[in-house]
RODO-2510 file (C-alpha; in nm, 4 decimals, decimal comma):
residues 257
     n   res          X          Y          Z
     1     m    10,1824     5,6993    -2,1337
     2     s     9,8164     5,4761    -2,1055
     3     q     9,8238     5,2388    -1,8498
     4     r     9,7301     4,8909    -2,0285
     5     r     9,4478     4,6757    -1,8735
     6     p     9,5417     4,3381    -1,6885
     7     l     9,4451     4,0568    -1,9197
     8     a     9,2753     3,8147    -1,6333
     9     a     9,0268     4,1698    -1,5958
    10     t     9,0118     4,1952    -1,9244
    11     v     8,8874     3,8508    -1,9927
    12     s     8,6211     3,8448    -1,6532
    13     s     8,5254     4,1217    -1,8046
    14     a     8,4576     4,0194    -2,1155
    15     s     8,2971     3,6646    -1,9885
    16     s     8,0638     3,8822    -1,8052
    17     s     7,8956     4,0413    -2,1022
    18     e     7,8366     3,7560    -2,2872
    19     d     7,6628     3,6209    -1,9955
    20     e     7,4132     3,8844    -2,0017
    21     g     7,3679     3,8803    -2,3297
    22     w     7,3076     3,4906    -2,3488
    23     a     7,0531     3,5648    -2,0459
    24     k     6,8410     3,8295    -2,2293
    25     a     6,8383     3,6176    -2,5882
    26     a     6,6658     3,3191    -2,3581
    27     a     6,4771     3,5709    -2,2155
    28     r     6,4017     3,6858    -2,5418
    29     r     6,3059     3,2912    -2,7102
    30     a     6,1126     3,1948    -2,3729
    31     p     5,7207     3,1529    -2,3816
    32     t     5,5082     3,4610    -2,3210
    33     p     5,2785     3,3095    -2,0765
    34     p     4,9058     3,3139    -2,1819
    35     k     4,7287     3,5825    -1,9771
    36     p     4,4244     3,4427    -1,7979
    37     p     4,1180     3,4711    -1,9675
    38     h     3,8710     3,8096    -1,8264
    39     k     3,5630     3,7381    -1,7316
    40     k     3,2206     3,9047    -1,7912
    41     p     3,0083     4,0016    -1,5231
    42     s     2,7402     3,7383    -1,4785
    43     n     2,4017     3,8383    -1,5200
    44     r     2,2619     3,5182    -1,3389
    45     l     2,0324     3,5276    -1,0598
    46     s     2,1844     3,4157    -0,7479
    47     i     1,9577     3,1522    -0,4751
    48     l     2,0437     3,4795    -0,2669
    49     d     1,8897     3,7248    -0,4691
    50     i     1,6060     3,5470    -0,5754
    51     i     1,5675     3,4936    -0,1658
    52     r     1,6129     3,8626    -0,1213
    53     v     1,2949     3,9191    -0,4404
    54     l     1,1127     3,7275    -0,2591
    55     a     1,1329     3,8571     0,0618
    56     g     1,1050     4,1988    -0,0684
    57     l     0,7698     4,0844    -0,1715
    58     l     0,6326     3,8714     0,1179
    59     v     0,6768     4,2454     0,2527
    60     l     0,5193     4,4667     0,0015
    61     n     0,2395     4,2412    -0,0210
    62     g     0,1858     4,2465     0,3475
    63     a     0,1881     4,5795     0,3857
    64     a    -0,0221     4,6334     0,0639
    65     s    -0,3350     4,3815     0,2932
    66     w    -0,2403     4,5646     0,6183
    67     f    -0,2898     4,9439     0,4445
    68     v    -0,5781     4,8293     0,2260
    69     t    -0,7645     4,5448     0,4975
    70     g    -0,6248     4,7375     0,8639
    71     e    -0,6434     4,3895     1,0169
    72     d    -0,4176     4,1664     0,8890
    73     i    -0,1393     4,1079     0,6551
    74     t    -0,2694     3,7763     0,4725
    75     w    -0,5297     3,9947     0,2972
    76     g    -0,8217     3,8048     0,4858
    77     f    -0,6435     3,4575     0,4741
    78     k    -0,5484     3,3031     0,8008
    79     p    -0,4574     2,9524     0,7453
    80     w    -0,4136     2,6966     1,0557
    81     w    -0,0554     2,6629     1,0031
    82     l     0,0014     3,0523     1,1472
    83     r    -0,2316     3,0139     1,4259
    84     p    -0,0265     2,9018     1,7557
    85     a    -0,3431     2,7214     1,8670
    86     a    -0,4278     2,5277     1,5995
    87     v    -0,0329     2,4088     1,5722
    88     m    -0,0599     2,2829     1,9459
    89     s    -0,3587     2,1363     1,8129
    90     y    -0,2425     1,9562     1,5116
    91     l     0,0927     1,9336     1,7630
    92     s    -0,0734     1,6898     1,9983
    93     g    -0,3525     1,4955     1,7646
    94     p    -0,7016     1,4738     1,7128
    95     v    -0,9331     1,4483     1,9277
    96     r    -1,1975     1,1882     1,9496
    97     l    -1,5146     1,1919     2,1454
    98     t    -1,8368     1,0518     2,1900
    99     p    -2,1369     1,3260     2,1944
   100     a    -2,1708     1,2933     2,5278
   101     q    -1,7695     1,4352     2,6223
   102     l    -1,8312     1,7111     2,3549
   103     a    -2,1065     1,8092     2,5552
   104     l    -1,8847     1,9044     2,8311
   105     y    -1,6706     2,1768     2,5779
   106     d    -1,9802     2,3666     2,5308
   107     g    -1,7463     2,6767     2,6825
   108     t    -1,9512     2,6630     3,0921
   109     d    -1,5687     2,5026     3,1724
   110     p    -1,3224     2,7919     3,1205
   111     s    -1,0359     2,5343     3,1648
   112     k    -1,1833     2,3676     2,8290
   113     p    -1,1921     2,5360     2,4555
   114     i    -1,5138     2,5853     2,3122
   115     y    -1,5950     2,2940     2,0299
   116     v    -1,8828     2,3140     1,7731
   117     g    -1,9793     1,9395     1,6122
   118     l    -2,0878     1,9199     1,2109
   119     n    -2,0847     1,6312     1,0114
   120     g    -1,8944     1,4550     1,2290
   121     s    -1,6428     1,6225     1,2807
   122     i    -1,5128     1,8510     1,5712
   123     y    -1,3477     2,2213     1,5524
   124     d    -1,2070     2,4493     1,7743
   125     v    -1,4476     2,7746     1,7759
   126     s    -1,3079     2,9014     2,1112
   127     a    -1,1558     3,2160     1,8840
   128     s    -1,5627     3,3521     1,9021
   129     a    -1,6032     3,2843     2,2619
   130     n    -1,8667     3,6174     2,2811
   131     t    -2,0834     3,4214     2,0111
   132     y    -2,0285     3,0447     2,1021
   133     g    -1,9978     3,0621     2,4849
   134     p    -2,2330     3,0188     2,7215
   135     d    -2,3751     3,4150     2,7386
   136     g    -2,2976     3,4099     2,2914
   137     s    -2,6003     3,4204     2,0763
   138     y    -2,5018     3,1045     1,9046
   139     h    -2,4243     2,8551     2,2031
   140     f    -2,7166     2,6582     2,1346
   141     f    -2,4110     2,4871     1,8683
   142     a    -2,1702     2,4780     2,0974
   143     g    -2,0890     2,1487     2,2506
   144     r    -2,2763     1,9791     1,9913
   145     d    -2,3080     1,8393     1,6402
   146     a    -2,6480     2,0147     1,5423
   147     s    -2,5844     1,9419     1,1284
   148     r    -2,9349     1,9391     1,0491
   149     a    -2,9914     2,2568     1,1794
   150     f    -2,7579     2,4230     0,9995
   151     v    -2,9146     2,3035     0,7084
   152     t    -3,2952     2,3783     0,8018
   153     g    -3,1884     2,7014     0,9582
   154     c    -3,4211     2,5189     1,2389
   155     f    -3,2504     2,6413     1,5672
   156     d    -3,5171     2,5118     1,7589
   157     e    -3,5998     2,1264     1,7007
   158     d    -3,3141     2,0436     1,4365
   159     l    -3,0216     2,1034     1,6938
   160     t    -2,9175     1,7348     1,6144
   161     p    -2,6521     1,4904     1,3648
   162     d    -2,9293     1,3135     1,1721
   163     l    -2,9930     1,4708     0,8518
   164     r    -3,1694     1,1851     0,7477
   165     g    -3,4648     1,3237     0,4782
   166     v    -3,3592     1,6651     0,5411
   167     e    -3,3198     1,6858     0,1306
   168     m    -3,6514     1,6868     0,1070
   169     m    -3,6517     2,1031     0,1717
   170     f    -3,4963     2,1670    -0,1509
   171     v    -3,7729     1,8856    -0,3547
   172     p    -4,0057     2,1085    -0,5032
   173     k    -4,3784     2,0538    -0,3561
   174     g    -4,6696     1,9060    -0,5329
   175     e    -4,6766     1,6549    -0,8047
   176     v    -4,6727     1,6312    -1,1968
   177     e    -5,0294     1,5099    -1,3902
   178     g    -5,0075     1,2969    -1,6635
   179     e    -4,7259     1,1300    -1,5999
   180     t    -4,6490     0,7243    -1,6052
   181     s    -4,4801     0,5706    -1,2747
   182     a    -4,1818     0,4909    -1,4888
   183     e    -4,1841     0,8935    -1,5279
   184     r    -4,2422     0,8899    -1,1782
   185     k    -3,9957     0,7198    -1,1030
   186     v    -3,6907     0,8949    -1,2908
   187     r    -3,8097     1,2183    -1,1612
   188     v    -3,7936     1,1765    -0,8415
   189     e    -3,4822     0,9968    -0,8672
   190     r    -3,3372     1,3088    -1,0495
   191     e    -3,4950     1,5650    -0,7786
   192     l    -3,3278     1,3431    -0,4776
   193     r    -3,0680     1,3044    -0,6413
   194     v    -3,0221     1,6990    -0,6747
   195     a    -3,1620     1,7984    -0,3295
   196     r    -2,8777     1,5288    -0,1681
   197     k    -2,5786     1,7480    -0,3610
   198     k    -2,7538     2,0757    -0,2209
   199     v    -2,7374     1,9342     0,1129
   200     a    -2,4201     1,8117     0,0724
   201     e    -2,2663     2,1392    -0,1043
   202     g    -2,4704     2,3406     0,2213
   203     l    -2,2527     2,1451     0,4800
   204     a    -1,9559     2,2343     0,2915
   205     h    -2,0070     2,5663     0,2889
   206     w    -1,9781     2,5552     0,6662
   207     e    -1,7325     2,2977     0,6727
   208     k    -1,5464     2,5817     0,5168
   209     v    -1,5828     2,8345     0,8078
   210     f    -1,5365     2,6121     1,0528
   211     s    -1,1877     2,4920     0,9293
   212     g    -1,0763     2,8105     0,8954
   213     e    -1,0644     2,8713     0,5258
   214     t    -1,3112     3,1610     0,5246
   215     g    -1,1123     3,4076     0,7144
   216     r    -1,2247     3,2684     1,0627
   217     p    -1,0563     3,1965     1,3696
   218     y    -1,2174     2,8048     1,3772
   219     f    -0,9461     2,5088     1,3165
   220     w    -1,0809     2,0771     1,2964
   221     v    -0,9198     1,9050     1,5832
   222     g    -1,0817     1,6127     1,5855
   223     t    -1,3696     1,3450     1,5465
   224     i    -1,7238     1,2575     1,7001
   225     v    -1,7003     0,8459     1,7694
   226     r    -2,0468     0,7050     1,7249
   227     p    -2,1459     0,3273     1,7672
   228     e    -2,2287     0,1976     1,4376
   229     g    -2,5877     0,1819     1,3180
   230     w    -2,6783     0,4463     1,6176
   231     l    -2,9707     0,5735     1,3926
   232     d    -3,1368     0,2588     1,3431
   233     n    -3,3347     0,2211     1,5836
   234     k    -3,4359     0,5987     1,5582
   235     p    -3,7641     0,7400     1,4684
   236     m    -3,7147     0,9458     1,0634
   237     r    -3,7674     1,2823     1,2111
   238     r    -4,0267     1,5488     1,0811
   239     m    -3,9633     1,8261     0,8535
   240     c    -3,9663     2,1055     1,0284
   241     k    -4,1776     2,4205     0,9677
   242     a    -3,9405     2,6712     0,7927
   243     a    -3,7831     2,3980     0,6153
   244     e    -4,1089     2,2700     0,4898
   245     d    -4,2658     2,6619     0,3516
   246     s    -3,9289     2,6448     0,1782
   247     r    -3,9699     2,4160    -0,0386
   248     p    -3,9973     2,4886    -0,3973
   249     k    -4,3180     2,4762    -0,5975
   250     r    -4,3013     2,3447    -0,9153
   251     e    -4,3336     2,5929    -1,1950
   252     k    -4,5389     2,4316    -1,4791
   253     k    -4,6777     2,1367    -1,5305
   254     k    -4,5862     1,8121    -1,7862
   255     g    -4,6621     1,9517    -2,1363
   256     g    -4,5926     2,3346    -2,0159
   257     k    -4,9597     2,3408    -1,8326
***
């Protein structure tokens, strides 16, 4: 004869089964949480990637410059901010020297830098002490402004900043036959305008050299202080022989003769 389960146990088991069924049904009816969107890998460069690319290009460029030139990593370009002496000079501020004070920086005093004056500006050329120092071939340029000699090439008699009349070395010799006074005036003004432009271009070339723009290890440090009207009481200088001999000759006269 089989044993019968107590009624309380049967009811408890049925209640438990019913609860499990309701729980499963509730779980099936509950909304499924959405899956997070799939992130595709980005093709954009980050700032760090850009920095890495630029740094790599700089390294490759420097290596190529060193391989080709055998001297530096900047293809001969040496800006002042890459030269410690120029940076120190910039931080200390520009110098202002009278011609007499500038003369003390001619290289004879080892404790002072070597300065060269040009068109009122002062440049440090200490890096080429063998050239501008006491035993250098261009020592006569040190400690002074010899702008006129830079234009004429007369290193003996034109070591002066006086540029008055120096443009005449670019004005053709001789007169034009048969021209009227009005025509002559126009021609002279035109020729002087062209000549002054050539003087300015010549000075600009040397300014680039001494400021380091052409790769030389020089840099600008300040200006020369002169009294107002310092040339007023000085006589006009004569053209040196080399400059006079270099003046161009007129190719033809008026009318093609």
